[in-house]
N, C-alpha and C positions, 0 to 999 in steps of 0.2 A: 644563627642556629647553633654554632659551636659555642658561642658565648653563653647562650641560655642553658645548653646541656652542661657546660662546665660549672655554671652557677648552681644548677640542680645537684650536681655531684658534690660540690663543696658543702651543700646543706645536708645531704644524705649520702655518705660514701657507700652505702649498701646497694645503691642502684646498680643494676647490671645491664639493663637494656637501654642504654643511652644512644642518642643519635651521634654518629661520627666515630664510634669505636674508642680507641685508646687516647686519641688526641684530647678530647674534652676531659677525660679523666686526669690527664697530666695537668691541664689547666685548672681543673677543679682542685687538685692538691695545692697548686700555687695559690689559688683563690682562698683556700681554707686558712692558709697562714698569713696572707697579705690583704685579704678583702677582695671582693669581686670588682674588678676594674677592667673595662675594655682596653684601656691603655696598657695594662700589664700584658694582655694577650698580644697586642701589637708590638710591644717592646720585646717580648719573647721571640716573635717572628723576625724582628730586625736582627737580634743576636744570632739566630739560626741562619739568616741570610748572610750575615757577615762571616760566619763560620764556614758557610758553603764556599764563599769566595776565597777564603784562606786555604781551604782544602784543595780547590782547583788550582790555586797558585802553587801549592806544594807539589801537586802532581806534575805540573809543567816544569817545576824546578828539578824534580827527580828525573824527568824525561829529557833533561838538557835542552829545553826550549830556550832560544835566545831571550835575553832580558827584556828587550824592547817588545817582543811579542807577548811575553808574560804580562807586562804592564798594560798593554793594549787590551788583551783579553780580560784582565781583571777589571779594567774601567768599563769595558763593554758589558760585562755581566752585571756589574754594580748599577749601571744606568739603564739596563734593559727594562722596558716597561713592565714585563711580567714580574721581575724581582721587586721593583718599586711598589707596584700595586699590591702584591701578595704580602709584603712586609708591613703594610699599613692597616691591614684588616685581620681579623682572627680567622684564618684559614689554615688547614693542615697541609696544603700543597708545599709550603716552604719547608716543612720538616720532611716531607716525602722526597723533595729534591735533595735535601741535605743528606738523607740516608742513602740515596742513590749515589751521590758523589763520594761519600765515605766508602761505600761498597766498591766503587770503581778504584778508589785509592788503594784499598787493601788488595784488590785483584792485581793492580799494576805493580805493587810492591812484591807480591807473590810471584808474578811473572818475571820480574827482574832477578829474584833470588829464590828459585823453587826449592 
C-alpha cells in the first residue's frame, strides 16, 4: 500500500490525500529521481534501521553503559525479528522507531546538560 501510494505521488506530486501520510511522499520523491523500485523502499528502511541501532548505541555510550552490554544490546536489536522484518518491506514503522529513538537521544542529552 505504501509502495503504491509512493508510486502515485512520484507520478503526480500534486496529490494531497494519499494513504500513509508523509512516508509515501518521501518515498515518492526518491522514486521520482531514481525510478519506482520496491527494493529502494526496502533499502531505505535498512538504512533507517541501521541508523536506529547507531543512535541507541550512542545513547548507551553517553550513559556510561559497559561496553559488553552495549555490544550485546546492539546485536539484540539488530537481530530482533521486528527489526529484520520491517527493514525488508516498505513500512513506515522503521522510520517511526528511528524518530522515537532520536527524540530519546536528544532528551537524554538535554537531561545530562540542562
